[in-house]
C-alpha positions in Angstrom: -0.2 0.1 0.1 1.3 3.5 -1.1 0.6 7.0 0.4 0.4 9.5 -2.2 1.0 13.2 -1.6 2.0 16.5 -3.2 4.7 18.8 -1.7 5.5 22.0 -4.0 6.1 20.4 -7.3 7.0 16.8 -6.2 4.9 13.9 -5.5 5.8 11.7 -2.7 5.0 8.1 -2.8 5.3 6.7 0.8 5.4 2.6 0.8 3.8 1.7 4.2 4.1 -1.5 6.4 5.7 -4.4 5.2 5.1 -3.7 1.6 8.5 -1.5 2.4 10.4 -5.0 2.7 8.8 -6.7 0.1 9.4 -3.7 -2.6 12.8 -2.9 -1.2 11.8 0.9 -1.1 10.4 3.0 1.5 9.3 6.1 -0.7 9.4 7.5 -4.3 9.7 11.4 -4.9 9.0 12.3 -8.6 8.6 15.7 -10.1 5.0 16.3 -10.8 5.9 17.2 -14.5 7.5 13.9 -15.1 3.9 12.2 -14.5 2.1 12.0 -17.8 -1.1 10.4 -16.9 -2.6 8.4 -13.8 -5.4 5.7 -14.5 -6.9 2.4 -13.2 -6.6 -0.3 -16.1 -7.7 -3.9 -15.0 -5.8 -5.2 -18.3 -2.4 -4.0 -17.2 -2.7 -6.1 -14.0 -3.6 -9.2 -15.8 -1.3 -12.3 -16.0 1.2 -13.6 -13.7 4.5 -12.3 -15.7 5.3 -8.8 -14.1 9.1 -8.8 -15.7 12.4 -9.4 -14.4 12.7 -8.3 -10.5 15.5 -5.8 -10.0 15.0 -6.3 -6.6 11.6 -7.1 -5.6 9.1 -9.6 -4.4 6.7 -11.5 -6.6 4.2 -14.0 -5.3 1.7 -14.7 -8.7 -1.9 -13.9 -7.8 -1.0 -12.4 -4.4 1.8 -9.8 -4.5 4.1 -7.9 -6.8 6.4 -5.2 -5.2 9.5 -3.7 -6.1 11.4 -2.8 -9.2 10.7 -4.9 -12.5 12.1 -4.8 -16.1 9.4 -5.6 -18.7 9.8 -4.8 -22.3 12.6 -2.5 -22.2 10.7 -0.4 -19.6 11.4 0.0 -15.7 8.2 -0.2 -13.6 7.7 0.1 -9.8 5.1 -2.2 -8.7 3.4 -2.4 -5.0 0.1 -4.2 -5.4 -1.7 -6.8 -3.3 -5.0 -5.8 -4.0 -5.6 -5.4 -7.7 -9.1 -3.7 -7.3 -7.2 -0.6 -5.7 -4.3 -0.3 -8.1 -3.4 2.8 -10.1 -1.2 3.1 -13.0 1.0 6.0 -13.3 2.9 6.7 -16.4 6.3 8.9 -16.4 8.7 10.3 -18.6 12.0 11.4 -18.0 12.4 9.5 -14.9 14.1 6.4 -13.4 10.8 4.5 -13.9 8.8 4.5 -17.0 5.7 3.4 -14.8 4.3 3.1 -11.3 1.8 0.5 -10.5 0.8 0.9 -7.1 -2.1 0.2 -4.5 -3.7 3.0 -2.8 -6.6 3.4 -0.3 -8.8 5.5 -2.5 -7.8 5.3 -6.3 -10.3 7.4 -7.6 -8.8 10.3 -5.4 -5.2 9.5 -6.3 -6.1 9.5 -10.4 -8.1 12.8 -9.8 -5.0 14.4 -7.6 -2.2 13.2 -10.5 -4.4 14.4 -13.5 -5.1 17.6 -12.1 -2.8 20.2 -13.8 -0.3 21.7 -11.2 
């Protein structure tokens, strides 16, 4: 589970609880200008293959957390409950995409898609 907040022109993604251990990361800070879109998309979450773990934890059907390389893209995953997952597309960043579980997906999508 990840908490999302905006401070100045940066978006802070704080990984909560044991997810820090599974994802090998406790937080990400990304300039707001690097976020091109945020959405919910069940199709992105389908399938057991998330990519090559670099590092991360993957238990198919249960948990994907950490950095994964998939089709020449670097993706940060932290998802246990796919119904609460948000996909965030990035440019000019360490990651190409974030796929994270949040408490209120609709609120996070609205927050990230609102112009700065």
